[in-house]
N, C-alpha and C positions, 0 to 999 in steps of 0.2 A: 223279498220285496221286488216288484217289477221294475223299479227305477234304478236298481243296480245294473251295471253293464252285464254282469254275469247272468242275471235273470232276463234281461232284454235279449241276450244272445240265444237263450233257450226259446223265447217267443219267436224270434226270427228263424231259428232252425226249424221250428214246428211249421211256421208259415211256408218255408221252403219245401217241406215234406208234403204239405197239403195241396199246394198249387203253385202256379207260376206267378212271379212278380213282374209287373209291366209299368213302364213309364206312362204318365198321363198322355203324352203325345202319341203313343203307339196303341192306346186302348181302342178296341173295336167292339167292345161288348162281350168279350169272351170270358170264360170262367177263369178268374185270376184275382190277384191282390194288387191294389194300388196303394203303395206305401208313400206317404206324404210327410214332409217335414217343413213346417212354417218356422223360418229362422228369424225370430223377433229380436234376439239380443246378441247372440254370441256365435261368430263364424267358426271359432276354434272348436266349440262343442259340436257344431255341424260336421266339421271334418272328422272328428272322432267317430261319429255315427257312420259317416261315409266309409271309413276304413273298416269298421266292424262289419258292415253289410257287404262290402266287397269281399272280405275274407269268407263270409258265409255263402256268398253267391246270390245275394238279394239285390234287386234293382229298385231304386226309389227316386222320387222327385223332390228336390230341395227348392223351396220357394223363398227367394231372397228379396229383402227390402232394399229399395233405393233411398227410401226416406227414413231409415232407422235413426233413432236418437243415439244409438250406442255404437254403431260401426259405419264406416265409410267404405263403400265398395270400390272407390277410386284409389284408396290407399294401396301402396305397392304390395304389402304383405297380404292384404285381403284379396287382391286380384289373384295372387298366387294360390290362395286357399280355394277360391272359386274354381280355378282351372284344375286344381288337384281333385276336387270333388267331381268335376266333369270327367276327368281322365280316369277316375275309378269306375266309370261306367254308369254314372247317375245323370239324371236330367236336371238342368237348372231351369227353374221357372220364376215368375215374378210374384212376390207377396205384396199386394197392393192395398194401400191405406186410403179408403175413400174419404176419410174425415178431413184430409188436407185440401180437398177440392170441393167446389160447389156445383160444377157442371162438366160436361164433356169428358166423362169418366173413361170411355174407351180410348179417345185420342190421348188423354193423359197417360193411360196405361201403355200405349204404344210408344210414347216418348220415353217413359221409364224403361221399357223393355229394350229400347235401342242402346241405352247405357250399358245394360248387362250384355247385350249382343256384342258390343265393342270390346268388352272385357274377355269374354270366353270364345270369341270368334265363331259363334254358332247362333242359330235362330232361337228366340224364345217363343215357345208355342203354348205354354200353359200358365195359368194364373190362379192364385187363391187370394181370398179377401182377408184383410187383417181385422180381427175383432168384429165380425159382422153381427154376432149375437148382441153386441153393445149398441151398434148403430141401427140394427133392424133394417139394414139397407142392403139389398142384394141385386145390384145392377147386372145386366147381361153384357157379355163381351163376345161379339160375333167373330172376332179375329183370333180368339184364344180358346184353348181348352179350359173351361172354367170349373174348378174343383167343386163349386157349389151349384152347378147346373144339374138338371134332372138326369142327364146322361151319367153323371158320376156320383150323385149324392141323393141318398134318401136314408131315413132313420133306421130302416131295417138292415142296411148294409154298411152302416157307419160306426166306426170305433175310434174314439178320440180321448186323449189324456189331458184335456184342457184343465188347467189349475190343479194338476196332479189328481184328477178325478175322472174315472171312466164311467161315471153316471150309472152305477149299478151293473155295468157289464163286466163280466170276468174275462179278461183278454184271452187267456188260454182256451177257454170254452167257446167264446164268441167266434173265434177264427175257424172253428170247426163247422160253422154254418156254410162255409164255402162249398160243402158237399151238395147243398141244394139252392144256393144263391148264385146269380150270374157273376157277381164280383163282391169284394169287400174293400172299402176304402179305410185305411188305417192312418190316423194322424198322430204323429209322435213329435213333440217339441224337443229339440236337442238339449236345451238348457236343463230339462227335467232329469237327465240321465247322467250318472257318475259312477265311480268305483264304489263309493260308500252308499249310494242310493238316498242321499239327503233330500228331503222333501220340504225344506224350509226356504222360502224365497229370499228372506233377509240374508241368511248365511250364504246363499248362492250368489246374490248380488254383491255382497261384501267381498267375496273371493274374486268375483269377476272384476270389480272395480279396483281392488288392490293389485291385481295382475296388470291392469291397464296403467295404474300409477307407477308400478315397477318398470314397465316398458318405457313409459314416458321419461322416467328418471334416468334410465340408461342412455337414452338418446340425448338428453339435455346435458349429460356429463361432458360432452364435447364443447359446451359453452363455458368459457372460463369464468365469466361473471356468475353464471349459475353455480359453478363450483364454489366460488367465494361466498355467495349468499347461503349456500347449503351448509358451509362450515360455521358461519355466524349463527345460524339458527340451530345448529346441532341436529340437522335434519336426518331422520332415519325412517324408513318405511318398515312397518311391522306387518307381516302377513299372519292373519288369524288361521 
């Protein structure tokens, strides 16, 4: 199953044998792979992929949300994760949600990118849209390398795992097209991959939220009132 880390490693190793992997910011139209990760939910899952790819020698671009419902890029631990990903040799880009704005999308994207730039002490050059297939809205961004622009995107060269579905494309076969294509863009969502290869969103979200509750519980244990309330309620977190 492709969604196991072991199988993902095989795919990445084959990509590495077939051609060069390039950051979006460095792409000049050469024969290469553009590996992209839209980080919608979990920065820890993103770091796991960053480590795996670094071990294999693959370069990729991690598109990070400033407006995520589930993680705060300004959190101390999350700042560290973003810098670890960058220091592993990957590019940090902006994952931009157009649905939270009504106009001036590029200026809004620039504002969001500045937040990331302050965290990683580096320029944000690249952008990908969040859920554009739902909004049917694909604005242009002149100041960014846009993953959905014609330079980087067309159906013949695009492989994505959206909703655990490669839309009839067999990943190990599809990447062999690099032999006669100028490039291939591969979108892999970090949350989709794990040791066991679970493809059930509910169980993945349960695990993710239980982990967050555990982290919150450990931090709040320094609060004596919280400790007292916890004992009264017989509070215990159970991880499934």
